[in-house]
All heavy atoms as TSV, in Angstrom:
chain	resi	resn	atom	element	x	y	z
A	1	ARG	N	N	9.697	-2.335	4.922
A	1	ARG	CA	C	11.072	-2.120	4.526
A	1	ARG	C	C	11.940	-2.067	5.758
A	1	ARG	O	O	11.510	-1.600	6.809
A	1	ARG	CB	C	11.211	-0.826	3.745
A	1	ARG	CG	C	10.518	-0.868	2.419
A	1	ARG	CD	C	10.767	0.398	1.665
A	1	ARG	NE	N	10.064	0.310	0.413
A	1	ARG	CZ	C	9.693	1.333	-0.299
A	1	ARG	NH1	N	9.964	2.544	0.101
A	1	ARG	NH2	N	9.059	1.161	-1.430
A	2	VAL	N	N	13.140	-2.491	5.602
A	2	VAL	CA	C	14.106	-2.447	6.687
A	2	VAL	C	C	15.312	-1.655	6.218
A	2	VAL	O	O	15.857	-1.922	5.149
A	2	VAL	CB	C	14.552	-3.868	7.106
A	2	VAL	CG1	C	15.640	-3.794	8.157
A	2	VAL	CG2	C	13.366	-4.677	7.604
A	3	TYR	N	N	15.687	-0.686	6.990
A	3	TYR	CA	C	16.878	0.097	6.709
A	3	TYR	C	C	17.875	-0.178	7.833
A	3	TYR	O	O	17.637	0.205	8.977
A	3	TYR	CB	C	16.557	1.594	6.647
A	3	TYR	CG	C	15.654	1.970	5.500
A	3	TYR	CD1	C	14.274	1.982	5.634
A	3	TYR	CD2	C	16.190	2.315	4.270
A	3	TYR	CE1	C	13.453	2.327	4.582
A	3	TYR	CE2	C	15.379	2.671	3.208
A	3	TYR	CZ	C	14.010	2.667	3.375
A	3	TYR	OH	O	13.193	3.018	2.323
A	4	THR	N	N	18.940	-0.858	7.525
A	4	THR	CA	C	19.951	-1.180	8.515
A	4	THR	C	C	21.019	-0.105	8.523
A	4	THR	O	O	21.525	0.277	7.473
A	4	THR	CB	C	20.598	-2.546	8.191
A	4	THR	OG1	O	19.562	-3.523	8.117
A	4	THR	CG2	C	21.587	-2.937	9.261
A	5	ILE	N	N	21.335	0.376	9.710
A	5	ILE	CA	C	22.348	1.414	9.853
A	5	ILE	C	C	23.501	0.837	10.671
A	5	ILE	O	O	23.349	0.531	11.845
A	5	ILE	CB	C	21.777	2.658	10.558
A	5	ILE	CG1	C	20.621	3.223	9.748
A	5	ILE	CG2	C	22.854	3.700	10.764
A	5	ILE	CD1	C	19.888	4.334	10.425
A	6	ASP	N	N	24.638	0.642	10.026
A	6	ASP	CA	C	25.826	0.145	10.706
A	6	ASP	C	C	26.717	1.293	11.185
A	6	ASP	O	O	27.553	1.108	12.054
A	6	ASP	CB	C	26.636	-0.761	9.770
A	6	ASP	CG	C	25.849	-2.002	9.368
A	6	ASP	OD1	O	25.120	-2.541	10.218
A	6	ASP	OD2	O	25.956	-2.414	8.201
A	7	ASN	N	N	26.528	2.455	10.589
A	7	ASN	CA	C	27.367	3.604	10.901
A	7	ASN	C	C	26.458	4.822	11.048
A	7	ASN	O	O	25.642	5.101	10.163
A	7	ASN	CB	C	28.385	3.811	9.767
A	7	ASN	CG	C	29.358	4.915	10.054
A	7	ASN	OD1	O	29.140	5.754	10.927
A	7	ASN	ND2	N	30.449	4.922	9.313
A	8	LEU	N	N	26.552	5.548	12.133
A	8	LEU	CA	C	25.683	6.709	12.347
A	8	LEU	C	C	25.832	7.770	11.265
A	8	LEU	O	O	24.924	8.562	11.044
A	8	LEU	CB	C	25.947	7.322	13.723
A	8	LEU	CG	C	25.351	6.551	14.903
A	8	LEU	CD1	C	25.703	7.239	16.213
A	8	LEU	CD2	C	23.857	6.410	14.764
A	9	GLU	N	N	26.945	7.769	10.557
A	9	GLU	CA	C	27.125	8.728	9.465
A	9	GLU	C	C	26.173	8.433	8.302
A	9	GLU	O	O	25.905	9.309	7.489
A	9	GLU	CB	C	28.572	8.715	8.986
A	9	GLU	CG	C	29.537	9.255	10.019
A	9	GLU	CD	C	30.988	9.154	9.575
A	9	GLU	OE1	O	31.243	8.688	8.447
A	9	GLU	OE2	O	31.859	9.535	10.373
A	10	ASP	N	N	25.644	7.214	8.238
A	10	ASP	CA	C	24.692	6.830	7.191
A	10	ASP	C	C	23.263	7.241	7.527
A	10	ASP	O	O	22.372	7.141	6.688
A	10	ASP	CB	C	24.719	5.314	6.968
A	10	ASP	CG	C	26.073	4.825	6.495
A	10	ASP	OD1	O	26.818	5.637	5.909
A	10	ASP	OD2	O	26.375	3.632	6.705
A	11	LEU	N	N	23.026	7.700	8.746
A	11	LEU	CA	C	21.672	8.022	9.200
A	11	LEU	C	C	21.001	9.081	8.338
A	11	LEU	O	O	19.838	8.953	7.980
A	11	LEU	CB	C	21.704	8.461	10.661
A	11	LEU	CG	C	20.351	8.718	11.319
A	11	LEU	CD1	C	19.470	7.479	11.255
A	11	LEU	CD2	C	20.538	9.162	12.752
A	12	GLU	N	N	21.705	10.127	7.967
A	12	GLU	CA	C	21.120	11.193	7.153
A	12	GLU	C	C	20.678	10.663	5.794
A	12	GLU	O	O	19.575	10.956	5.323
A	12	GLU	CB	C	22.106	12.338	6.975
A	12	GLU	CG	C	21.508	13.514	6.223
A	12	GLU	CD	C	22.463	14.690	6.133
A	12	GLU	OE1	O	23.483	14.711	6.833
A	12	GLU	OE2	O	22.174	15.590	5.330
A	13	SER	N	N	21.503	9.849	5.158
A	13	SER	CA	C	21.178	9.283	3.855
A	13	SER	C	C	19.967	8.354	3.948
A	13	SER	O	O	19.052	8.410	3.123
A	13	SER	CB	C	22.380	8.526	3.301
A	13	SER	OG	O	22.032	7.829	2.137
A	14	ILE	N	N	19.944	7.514	4.971
A	14	ILE	CA	C	18.825	6.576	5.158
A	14	ILE	C	C	17.543	7.350	5.446
A	14	ILE	O	O	16.474	7.022	4.928
A	14	ILE	CB	C	19.127	5.592	6.302
A	14	ILE	CG1	C	20.330	4.714	5.957
A	14	ILE	CG2	C	17.910	4.744	6.629
A	14	ILE	CD1	C	20.126	3.772	4.802
A	15	SER	N	N	17.628	8.399	6.251
A	15	SER	CA	C	16.453	9.224	6.548
A	15	SER	C	C	15.901	9.860	5.280
A	15	SER	O	O	14.686	9.939	5.088
A	15	SER	CB	C	16.811	10.316	7.557
A	15	SER	OG	O	17.203	9.751	8.769
A	16	SER	N	N	16.775	10.309	4.420
A	16	SER	CA	C	16.359	10.899	3.151
A	16	SER	C	C	15.652	9.860	2.277
A	16	SER	O	O	14.612	10.139	1.679
A	16	SER	CB	C	17.564	11.473	2.423
A	16	SER	OG	O	17.188	11.977	1.171
A	17	GLN	N	N	16.212	8.656	2.208
A	17	GLN	CA	C	15.591	7.578	1.421
A	17	GLN	C	C	14.214	7.232	1.980
A	17	GLN	O	O	13.260	7.040	1.221
A	17	GLN	CB	C	16.468	6.331	1.434
A	17	GLN	CG	C	17.760	6.465	0.675
A	17	GLN	CD	C	18.622	5.225	0.832
A	17	GLN	OE1	O	18.126	4.127	1.006
A	17	GLN	NE2	N	19.932	5.417	0.776
A	18	LEU	N	N	14.106	7.156	3.303
A	18	LEU	CA	C	12.830	6.836	3.934
A	18	LEU	C	C	11.796	7.926	3.656
A	18	LEU	O	O	10.643	7.638	3.337
A	18	LEU	CB	C	13.027	6.655	5.437
A	18	LEU	CG	C	11.806	6.299	6.258
A	18	LEU	CD1	C	11.170	5.019	5.754
A	18	LEU	CD2	C	12.170	6.174	7.725
A	19	GLY	N	N	12.200	9.182	3.745
A	19	GLY	CA	C	11.285	10.285	3.448
A	19	GLY	C	C	10.783	10.242	2.021
A	19	GLY	O	O	9.603	10.454	1.758
A	20	THR	N	N	11.661	9.947	1.075
A	20	THR	CA	C	11.264	9.830	-0.330
A	20	THR	C	C	10.266	8.695	-0.519
A	20	THR	O	O	9.262	8.841	-1.218
A	20	THR	CB	C	12.504	9.606	-1.221
A	20	THR	OG1	O	13.380	10.725	-1.068
A	20	THR	CG2	C	12.121	9.452	-2.675
A	21	ALA	N	N	10.530	7.572	0.116
A	21	ALA	CA	C	9.626	6.420	-0.004
A	21	ALA	C	C	8.249	6.744	0.574
A	21	ALA	O	O	7.215	6.415	-0.023
A	21	ALA	CB	C	10.223	5.208	0.697
A	22	LEU	N	N	8.200	7.411	1.712
A	22	LEU	CA	C	6.915	7.724	2.335
A	22	LEU	C	C	6.116	8.757	1.542
A	22	LEU	O	O	4.885	8.708	1.530
A	22	LEU	CB	C	7.131	8.225	3.764
A	22	LEU	CG	C	7.594	7.177	4.755
A	22	LEU	CD1	C	7.922	7.828	6.092
A	22	LEU	CD2	C	6.564	6.081	4.926
A	23	ARG	N	N	6.784	9.672	0.872
A	23	ARG	CA	C	6.070	10.683	0.078
A	23	ARG	C	C	5.452	10.099	-1.181
A	23	ARG	O	O	4.601	10.727	-1.800
A	23	ARG	CB	C	7.021	11.821	-0.286
A	23	ARG	CG	C	7.274	12.779	0.852
A	23	ARG	CD	C	7.977	14.038	0.356
A	23	ARG	NE	N	9.286	13.755	-0.215
A	23	ARG	CZ	C	10.423	13.634	0.457
A	23	ARG	NH1	N	10.396	13.742	1.763
A	23	ARG	NH2	N	11.558	13.403	-0.149
A	24	SER	N	N	5.872	8.911	-1.576
A	24	SER	CA	C	5.359	8.338	-2.817
A	24	SER	C	C	4.398	7.176	-2.566
A	24	SER	O	O	4.125	6.403	-3.467
A	24	SER	CB	C	6.521	7.873	-3.701
A	24	SER	OG	O	7.247	6.842	-3.055
A	25	GLU	N	N	3.872	7.066	-1.343
A	25	GLU	CA	C	2.914	6.004	-1.040
A	25	GLU	C	C	1.536	6.607	-0.820
A	25	GLU	O	O	1.398	7.725	-0.338
A	25	GLU	CB	C	3.352	5.230	0.199
A	25	GLU	CG	C	4.605	4.429	-0.060
A	25	GLU	CD	C	4.889	3.433	1.036
A	25	GLU	OE1	O	3.998	3.172	1.862
A	25	GLU	OE2	O	5.994	2.897	1.047
A	26	TYR	N	N	0.524	5.835	-1.181
A	26	TYR	CA	C	-0.851	6.271	-1.047
A	26	TYR	C	C	-1.657	5.197	-0.341
A	26	TYR	O	O	-1.361	4.021	-0.445
A	26	TYR	CB	C	-1.480	6.539	-2.423
A	26	TYR	CG	C	-0.797	7.638	-3.168
A	26	TYR	CD1	C	0.295	7.378	-3.985
A	26	TYR	CD2	C	-1.219	8.951	-3.029
A	26	TYR	CE1	C	0.944	8.398	-4.661
A	26	TYR	CE2	C	-0.572	9.973	-3.699
A	26	TYR	CZ	C	0.494	9.688	-4.510
A	26	TYR	OH	O	1.132	10.696	-5.171
A	27	LEU	N	N	-2.694	5.589	0.346
A	27	LEU	CA	C	-3.596	4.671	1.011
A	27	LEU	C	C	-4.995	4.917	0.466
A	27	LEU	O	O	-5.474	6.050	0.456
A	27	LEU	CB	C	-3.568	4.911	2.525
A	27	LEU	CG	C	-4.539	4.103	3.349
A	27	LEU	CD1	C	-4.179	2.618	3.273
A	27	LEU	CD2	C	-4.502	4.575	4.789
A	28	LEU	N	N	-5.634	3.860	-0.006
A	28	LEU	CA	C	-6.990	3.966	-0.531
A	28	LEU	C	C	-7.967	3.333	0.441
A	28	LEU	O	O	-7.666	2.306	1.048
A	28	LEU	CB	C	-7.097	3.240	-1.878
A	28	LEU	CG	C	-6.196	3.723	-2.992
A	28	LEU	CD1	C	-6.358	2.832	-4.212
A	28	LEU	CD2	C	-6.519	5.160	-3.339
A	29	GLY	N	N	-9.137	3.916	0.557
A	29	GLY	CA	C	-10.201	3.337	1.367
A	29	GLY	C	C	-11.160	2.570	0.477
A	29	GLY	O	O	-11.184	2.733	-0.744
A	30	TYR	N	N	-11.972	1.718	1.079
A	30	TYR	CA	C	-12.886	0.883	0.310
A	30	TYR	C	C	-14.211	0.767	1.053
A	30	TYR	O	O	-14.235	0.494	2.255
A	30	TYR	CB	C	-12.256	-0.498	0.123
A	30	TYR	CG	C	-13.193	-1.533	-0.456
A	30	TYR	CD1	C	-13.519	-1.511	-1.801
A	30	TYR	CD2	C	-13.733	-2.512	0.338
A	30	TYR	CE1	C	-14.374	-2.451	-2.329
A	30	TYR	CE2	C	-14.588	-3.461	-0.181
A	30	TYR	CZ	C	-14.905	-3.424	-1.515
A	30	TYR	OH	O	-15.748	-4.355	-2.046
A	31	MET	N	N	-15.299	0.976	0.348
A	31	MET	CA	C	-16.642	0.768	0.879
A	31	MET	C	C	-17.300	-0.300	0.016
A	31	MET	O	O	-17.491	-0.095	-1.194
A	31	MET	CB	C	-17.465	2.058	0.810
A	31	MET	CG	C	-16.964	3.158	1.717
A	31	MET	SD	S	-17.354	2.891	3.443
A	31	MET	CE	C	-19.115	3.013	3.424
A	32	PRO	N	N	-17.640	-1.454	0.572
A	32	PRO	CA	C	-18.222	-2.526	-0.227
A	32	PRO	C	C	-19.623	-2.163	-0.731
A	32	PRO	O	O	-20.384	-1.477	-0.052
A	32	PRO	CB	C	-18.274	-3.705	0.727
A	32	PRO	CG	C	-18.308	-3.103	2.082
A	32	PRO	CD	C	-17.528	-1.824	1.976
A	33	SER	N	N	-19.928	-2.622	-1.929
A	33	SER	CA	C	-21.270	-2.395	-2.471
A	33	SER	C	C	-22.252	-3.428	-1.928
A	33	SER	O	O	-23.454	-3.231	-2.005
A	33	SER	CB	C	-21.234	-2.456	-4.000
A	33	SER	OG	O	-20.744	-3.716	-4.430
A	34	ASN	N	N	-21.744	-4.521	-1.375
A	34	ASN	CA	C	-22.582	-5.559	-0.778
A	34	ASN	C	C	-22.516	-5.411	0.745
A	34	ASN	O	O	-21.527	-5.773	1.369
A	34	ASN	CB	C	-22.070	-6.940	-1.201
A	34	ASN	CG	C	-22.893	-8.072	-0.629
A	34	ASN	OD1	O	-23.761	-7.865	0.205
A	34	ASN	ND2	N	-22.599	-9.273	-1.061
A	35	PRO	N	N	-23.573	-4.892	1.374
A	35	PRO	CA	C	-23.537	-4.657	2.816
A	35	PRO	C	C	-23.823	-5.897	3.662
A	35	PRO	O	O	-23.847	-5.815	4.880
A	35	PRO	CB	C	-24.632	-3.599	3.014
A	35	PRO	CG	C	-25.625	-3.913	1.948
A	35	PRO	CD	C	-24.806	-4.396	0.764
A	36	SER	N	N	-24.050	-7.056	3.037
A	36	SER	CA	C	-24.393	-8.270	3.785
A	36	SER	C	C	-23.294	-8.645	4.767
A	36	SER	O	O	-22.120	-8.652	4.429
A	36	SER	CB	C	-24.613	-9.444	2.832
A	36	SER	OG	O	-25.654	-9.165	1.936
A	37	ARG	N	N	-23.676	-8.958	5.976
A	37	ARG	CA	C	-22.739	-9.378	7.008
A	37	ARG	C	C	-22.835	-10.897	7.126
A	37	ARG	O	O	-23.330	-11.430	8.107
A	37	ARG	CB	C	-23.053	-8.673	8.315
A	37	ARG	CG	C	-22.973	-7.145	8.167
A	37	ARG	CD	C	-23.361	-6.404	9.405
A	37	ARG	NE	N	-22.333	-6.330	10.418
A	37	ARG	CZ	C	-21.281	-5.532	10.396
A	37	ARG	NH1	N	-21.105	-4.725	9.368
A	37	ARG	NH2	N	-20.407	-5.531	11.371
A	38	ASP	N	N	-22.342	-11.573	6.079
A	38	ASP	CA	C	-22.505	-13.022	5.972
A	38	ASP	C	C	-21.222	-13.827	6.177
A	38	ASP	O	O	-21.236	-15.044	6.097
A	38	ASP	CB	C	-23.108	-13.370	4.618
A	38	ASP	CG	C	-22.322	-12.807	3.450
A	38	ASP	OD1	O	-21.179	-12.348	3.662
A	38	ASP	OD2	O	-22.856	-12.817	2.325
A	39	GLY	N	N	-20.103	-13.180	6.426
A	39	GLY	CA	C	-18.849	-13.879	6.668
A	39	GLY	C	C	-18.217	-14.485	5.432
A	39	GLY	O	O	-17.221	-15.197	5.534
A	40	LYS	N	N	-18.764	-14.224	4.256
A	40	LYS	CA	C	-18.217	-14.792	3.019
A	40	LYS	C	C	-17.007	-14.010	2.542
A	40	LYS	O	O	-16.847	-12.837	2.849
A	40	LYS	CB	C	-19.277	-14.800	1.921
A	40	LYS	CG	C	-20.416	-15.749	2.208
A	40	LYS	CD	C	-21.397	-15.763	1.062
A	40	LYS	CE	C	-22.528	-16.734	1.338
A	40	LYS	NZ	N	-23.526	-16.733	0.269
A	41	TYR	N	N	-16.174	-14.698	1.756
A	41	TYR	CA	C	-14.977	-14.078	1.200
A	41	TYR	C	C	-15.361	-13.185	0.027
A	41	TYR	O	O	-16.154	-13.574	-0.834
A	41	TYR	CB	C	-13.990	-15.149	0.730
A	41	TYR	CG	C	-12.647	-14.585	0.329
A	41	TYR	CD1	C	-11.719	-14.227	1.298
A	41	TYR	CD2	C	-12.322	-14.393	-0.999
A	41	TYR	CE1	C	-10.485	-13.702	0.943
A	41	TYR	CE2	C	-11.081	-13.871	-1.359
A	41	TYR	CZ	C	-10.177	-13.531	-0.382
A	41	TYR	OH	O	-8.969	-13.015	-0.734
A	42	ARG	N	N	-14.829	-11.984	0.010
A	42	ARG	CA	C	-15.099	-11.037	-1.073
A	42	ARG	C	C	-13.789	-10.720	-1.781
A	42	ARG	O	O	-12.784	-10.396	-1.147
A	42	ARG	CB	C	-15.684	-9.732	-0.521
A	42	ARG	CG	C	-16.876	-9.937	0.391
A	42	ARG	CD	C	-18.187	-9.837	-0.367
A	42	ARG	NE	N	-19.324	-10.264	0.401
A	42	ARG	CZ	C	-19.883	-9.628	1.410
A	42	ARG	NH1	N	-19.388	-8.495	1.831
A	42	ARG	NH2	N	-20.931	-10.117	2.027
A	43	HIS	N	N	-13.788	-10.806	-3.095
A	43	HIS	CA	C	-12.596	-10.509	-3.891
A	43	HIS	C	C	-12.504	-9.015	-4.162
A	43	HIS	O	O	-13.517	-8.342	-4.336
A	43	HIS	CB	C	-12.648	-11.248	-5.236
A	43	HIS	CG	C	-12.562	-12.722	-5.087
A	43	HIS	ND1	N	-11.368	-13.385	-4.969
A	43	HIS	CD2	C	-13.521	-13.669	-4.997
A	43	HIS	CE1	C	-11.587	-14.669	-4.840
A	43	HIS	NE2	N	-12.893	-14.875	-4.845
A	44	ILE	N	N	-11.278	-8.520	-4.205
A	44	ILE	CA	C	-11.023	-7.116	-4.531
A	44	ILE	C	C	-9.998	-7.082	-5.659
A	44	ILE	O	O	-9.036	-7.841	-5.657
A	44	ILE	CB	C	-10.437	-6.345	-3.331
A	44	ILE	CG1	C	-11.424	-6.352	-2.174
A	44	ILE	CG2	C	-10.086	-4.926	-3.716
A	44	ILE	CD1	C	-10.859	-5.746	-0.910
A	45	LYS	N	N	-10.211	-6.201	-6.623
A	45	LYS	CA	C	-9.246	-6.015	-7.700
A	45	LYS	C	C	-8.941	-4.525	-7.813
A	45	LYS	O	O	-9.844	-3.703	-7.877
A	45	LYS	CB	C	-9.786	-6.534	-9.026
A	45	LYS	CG	C	-8.796	-6.395	-10.154
A	45	LYS	CD	C	-9.349	-6.915	-11.465
A	45	LYS	CE	C	-8.315	-6.710	-12.552
A	45	LYS	NZ	N	-8.852	-6.965	-13.874
A	46	VAL	N	N	-7.664	-4.200	-7.826
A	46	VAL	CA	C	-7.221	-2.809	-7.965
A	46	VAL	C	C	-6.325	-2.732	-9.189
A	46	VAL	O	O	-5.389	-3.511	-9.326
A	46	VAL	CB	C	-6.443	-2.341	-6.715
A	46	VAL	CG1	C	-5.938	-0.922	-6.895
A	46	VAL	CG2	C	-7.309	-2.455	-5.471
A	47	ASP	N	N	-6.630	-1.818	-10.091
A	47	ASP	CA	C	-5.802	-1.604	-11.273
A	47	ASP	C	C	-5.098	-0.267	-11.156
A	47	ASP	O	O	-5.644	0.705	-10.641
A	47	ASP	CB	C	-6.661	-1.595	-12.545
A	47	ASP	CG	C	-7.243	-2.957	-12.852
A	47	ASP	OD1	O	-6.532	-3.962	-12.663
A	47	ASP	OD2	O	-8.405	-3.023	-13.276
A	48	LEU	N	N	-3.885	-0.224	-11.660
A	48	LEU	CA	C	-3.080	0.990	-11.634
A	48	LEU	C	C	-2.842	1.452	-13.065
A	48	LEU	O	O	-2.359	0.696	-13.888
A	48	LEU	CB	C	-1.736	0.704	-10.942
A	48	LEU	CG	C	-0.727	1.829	-10.904
A	48	LEU	CD1	C	-1.241	2.977	-10.030
A	48	LEU	CD2	C	0.600	1.318	-10.376
A	49	GLU	N	N	-3.216	2.687	-13.329
A	49	GLU	CA	C	-2.969	3.275	-14.644
A	49	GLU	C	C	-1.959	4.403	-14.469
A	49	GLU	O	O	-2.314	5.497	-14.063
A	49	GLU	CB	C	-4.262	3.813	-15.249
A	49	GLU	CG	C	-5.255	2.722	-15.577
A	49	GLU	CD	C	-6.469	3.262	-16.299
A	49	GLU	OE1	O	-6.384	4.368	-16.888
A	49	GLU	OE2	O	-7.502	2.587	-16.269
A	50	PRO	N	N	-0.690	4.127	-14.751
A	50	PRO	CA	C	0.324	5.158	-14.552
A	50	PRO	C	C	0.189	6.285	-15.573
A	50	PRO	O	O	-0.242	6.082	-16.696
A	50	PRO	CB	C	1.639	4.420	-14.729
A	50	PRO	CG	C	1.306	3.228	-15.551
A	50	PRO	CD	C	-0.126	2.889	-15.248
A	51	SER	N	N	0.561	7.472	-15.141
A	51	SER	CA	C	0.542	8.605	-16.063
A	51	SER	C	C	1.781	8.522	-16.952
A	51	SER	O	O	2.782	7.923	-16.580
A	51	SER	CB	C	0.523	9.918	-15.288
A	51	SER	OG	O	1.769	10.129	-14.666
A	52	PRO	N	N	1.746	9.121	-18.127
A	52	PRO	CA	C	2.906	9.075	-19.025
A	52	PRO	C	C	4.166	9.699	-18.419
A	52	PRO	O	O	5.270	9.339	-18.778
A	52	PRO	CB	C	2.457	9.887	-20.238
A	52	PRO	CG	C	0.987	9.971	-20.139
A	52	PRO	CD	C	0.627	9.821	-18.703
A	53	LYS	N	N	3.997	10.619	-17.468
A	53	LYS	CA	C	5.138	11.301	-16.866
A	53	LYS	C	C	5.751	10.527	-15.705
A	53	LYS	O	O	6.846	10.831	-15.280
A	53	LYS	CB	C	4.713	12.674	-16.357
A	53	LYS	CG	C	4.227	13.600	-17.441
A	53	LYS	CD	C	3.764	14.903	-16.844
A	53	LYS	CE	C	3.175	15.815	-17.907
A	53	LYS	NZ	N	2.648	17.049	-17.333
A	54	SER	N	N	5.025	9.550	-15.165
A	54	SER	CA	C	5.510	8.869	-13.965
A	54	SER	C	C	6.530	7.779	-14.272
A	54	SER	O	O	6.596	7.259	-15.382
A	54	SER	CB	C	4.333	8.258	-13.205
A	54	SER	OG	O	3.804	7.168	-13.928
A	55	GLN	N	N	7.298	7.461	-13.250
A	55	GLN	CA	C	8.247	6.367	-13.354
A	55	GLN	C	C	7.492	5.060	-13.178
A	55	GLN	O	O	6.301	5.054	-12.904
A	55	GLN	CB	C	9.313	6.501	-12.272
A	55	GLN	CG	C	10.128	7.765	-12.378
A	55	GLN	CD	C	11.090	7.896	-11.201
A	55	GLN	OE1	O	11.066	7.118	-10.282
A	55	GLN	NE2	N	11.916	8.912	-11.263
A	56	ALA	N	N	8.186	3.952	-13.320
A	56	ALA	CA	C	7.555	2.647	-13.122
A	56	ALA	C	C	6.948	2.590	-11.723
A	56	ALA	O	O	7.575	2.960	-10.741
A	56	ALA	CB	C	8.575	1.540	-13.306
A	57	SER	N	N	5.719	2.154	-11.628
A	57	SER	CA	C	5.010	2.091	-10.355
A	57	SER	C	C	4.680	0.648	-10.019
A	57	SER	O	O	4.590	-0.209	-10.903
A	57	SER	CB	C	3.710	2.887	-10.433
A	57	SER	OG	O	3.973	4.224	-10.735
A	58	SER	N	N	4.480	0.405	-8.751
A	58	SER	CA	C	4.055	-0.921	-8.321
A	58	SER	C	C	2.894	-0.753	-7.357
A	58	SER	O	O	2.676	0.320	-6.797
A	58	SER	CB	C	5.197	-1.677	-7.653
A	58	SER	OG	O	5.569	-1.021	-6.461
A	59	ILE	N	N	2.159	-1.819	-7.168
A	59	ILE	CA	C	0.995	-1.770	-6.298
A	59	ILE	C	C	0.957	-3.055	-5.479
A	59	ILE	O	O	1.306	-4.125	-5.961
A	59	ILE	CB	C	-0.290	-1.597	-7.144
A	59	ILE	CG1	C	-1.496	-1.387	-6.257
A	59	ILE	CG2	C	-0.491	-2.766	-8.076
A	59	ILE	CD1	C	-2.727	-0.967	-7.023
A	60	SER	N	N	0.581	-2.917	-4.227
A	60	SER	CA	C	0.373	-4.094	-3.390
A	60	SER	C	C	-0.914	-3.875	-2.608
A	60	SER	O	O	-1.181	-2.770	-2.135
A	60	SER	CB	C	1.558	-4.333	-2.455
A	60	SER	OG	O	1.691	-3.278	-1.547
A	61	TYR	N	N	-1.712	-4.907	-2.519
A	61	TYR	CA	C	-2.983	-4.799	-1.825
A	61	TYR	C	C	-3.482	-6.193	-1.480
A	61	TYR	O	O	-3.013	-7.191	-2.028
A	61	TYR	CB	C	-4.016	-4.057	-2.675
A	61	TYR	CG	C	-4.394	-4.761	-3.960
A	61	TYR	CD1	C	-5.544	-5.542	-4.022
A	61	TYR	CD2	C	-3.615	-4.661	-5.101
A	61	TYR	CE1	C	-5.895	-6.196	-5.191
A	61	TYR	CE2	C	-3.956	-5.305	-6.268
A	61	TYR	CZ	C	-5.094	-6.075	-6.309
A	61	TYR	OH	O	-5.434	-6.721	-7.465
A	62	ARG	N	N	-4.427	-6.251	-0.566
A	62	ARG	CA	C	-5.057	-7.522	-0.223
A	62	ARG	C	C	-5.976	-7.921	-1.365
A	62	ARG	O	O	-6.715	-7.098	-1.894
A	62	ARG	CB	C	-5.870	-7.376	1.060
A	62	ARG	CG	C	-5.002	-7.184	2.271
A	62	ARG	CD	C	-5.779	-6.897	3.522
A	62	ARG	NE	N	-6.975	-7.709	3.672
A	62	ARG	CZ	C	-7.872	-7.520	4.609
A	62	ARG	NH1	N	-7.734	-6.536	5.469
A	62	ARG	NH2	N	-8.922	-8.293	4.689
A	63	ARG	N	N	-5.957	-9.168	-1.738
A	63	ARG	CA	C	-6.770	-9.649	-2.862
A	63	ARG	C	C	-8.218	-9.907	-2.472
A	63	ARG	O	O	-9.057	-10.218	-3.301
A	63	ARG	CB	C	-6.169	-10.927	-3.444
A	63	ARG	CG	C	-4.704	-10.809	-3.855
A	63	ARG	CD	C	-4.549	-9.782	-4.957
A	63	ARG	NE	N	-3.216	-9.869	-5.550
A	63	ARG	CZ	C	-2.370	-8.873	-5.627
A	63	ARG	NH1	N	-2.700	-7.699	-5.149
A	63	ARG	NH2	N	-1.195	-9.015	-6.189
A	64	GLY	N	N	-8.508	-9.762	-1.201
A	64	GLY	CA	C	-9.875	-9.957	-0.741
A	64	GLY	C	C	-9.937	-9.922	0.775
A	64	GLY	O	O	-8.938	-9.690	1.448
A	65	TYR	N	N	-11.135	-10.154	1.295
A	65	TYR	CA	C	-11.337	-10.130	2.739
A	65	TYR	C	C	-12.599	-10.924	3.056
A	65	TYR	O	O	-13.416	-11.231	2.185
A	65	TYR	CB	C	-11.482	-8.689	3.239
A	65	TYR	CG	C	-12.757	-8.034	2.756
A	65	TYR	CD1	C	-13.880	-7.981	3.575
A	65	TYR	CD2	C	-12.861	-7.508	1.480
A	65	TYR	CE1	C	-15.058	-7.404	3.138
A	65	TYR	CE2	C	-14.023	-6.925	1.028
A	65	TYR	CZ	C	-15.121	-6.882	1.864
A	65	TYR	OH	O	-16.293	-6.319	1.413
A	66	TYR	N	N	-12.738	-11.274	4.315
A	66	TYR	CA	C	-13.971	-11.931	4.779
A	66	TYR	C	C	-14.880	-10.864	5.358
A	66	TYR	O	O	-14.468	-10.073	6.205
A	66	TYR	CB	C	-13.659	-12.996	5.821
A	66	TYR	CG	C	-13.013	-14.219	5.230
A	66	TYR	CD1	C	-11.642	-14.369	5.220
A	66	TYR	CD2	C	-13.795	-15.211	4.649
A	66	TYR	CE1	C	-11.041	-15.479	4.650
A	66	TYR	CE2	C	-13.204	-16.322	4.079
A	66	TYR	CZ	C	-11.840	-16.449	4.080
A	66	TYR	OH	O	-11.261	-17.549	3.508
A	67	ALA	N	N	-16.128	-10.865	4.908
A	67	ALA	CA	C	-17.099	-9.905	5.409
A	67	ALA	C	C	-17.353	-10.195	6.883
A	67	ALA	O	O	-17.256	-11.345	7.324
A	67	ALA	CB	C	-18.407	-10.009	4.621
A	68	PRO	N	N	-17.672	-9.173	7.656
A	68	PRO	CA	C	-17.976	-9.423	9.072
A	68	PRO	C	C	-19.245	-10.263	9.199
A	68	PRO	O	O	-20.102	-10.276	8.309
A	68	PRO	CB	C	-18.176	-8.027	9.649
A	68	PRO	CG	C	-18.301	-7.104	8.495
A	68	PRO	CD	C	-17.755	-7.786	7.301
A	69	VAL	N	N	-19.366	-10.939	10.337
A	69	VAL	CA	C	-20.542	-11.779	10.576
A	69	VAL	C	C	-21.564	-11.019	11.405
A	69	VAL	O	O	-22.756	-11.227	11.253
A	69	VAL	CB	C	-20.129	-13.084	11.281
A	69	VAL	CG1	C	-21.341	-13.941	11.601
A	69	VAL	CG2	C	-19.149	-13.859	10.416
A	70	GLN	N	N	-21.128	-10.150	12.250
A	70	GLN	CA	C	-22.059	-9.418	13.128
A	70	GLN	C	C	-22.201	-7.996	12.685
A	70	GLN	O	O	-21.367	-7.361	12.188
A	70	GLN	CB	C	-21.557	-9.456	14.555
A	70	GLN	CG	C	-21.467	-10.854	15.088
A	70	GLN	CD	C	-20.915	-10.872	16.507
A	70	GLN	OE1	O	-20.527	-9.865	17.057
A	70	GLN	NE2	N	-20.868	-12.040	17.094
């Protein structure tokens, strides 16, 4: 995200928006079930099940990765 500040008086508002955005982000870790170090592409799928109380949510993630070779 980019927050452009043209006026220093907007800094407090932008800081508040940035703080809100950071408090609502999560980072997930992943351990592959296939330990092979074969360099092949592995697909990843992440599903999001929002709670009834939550607002509309979005998710972004890598759709896969190449396994290490060494």
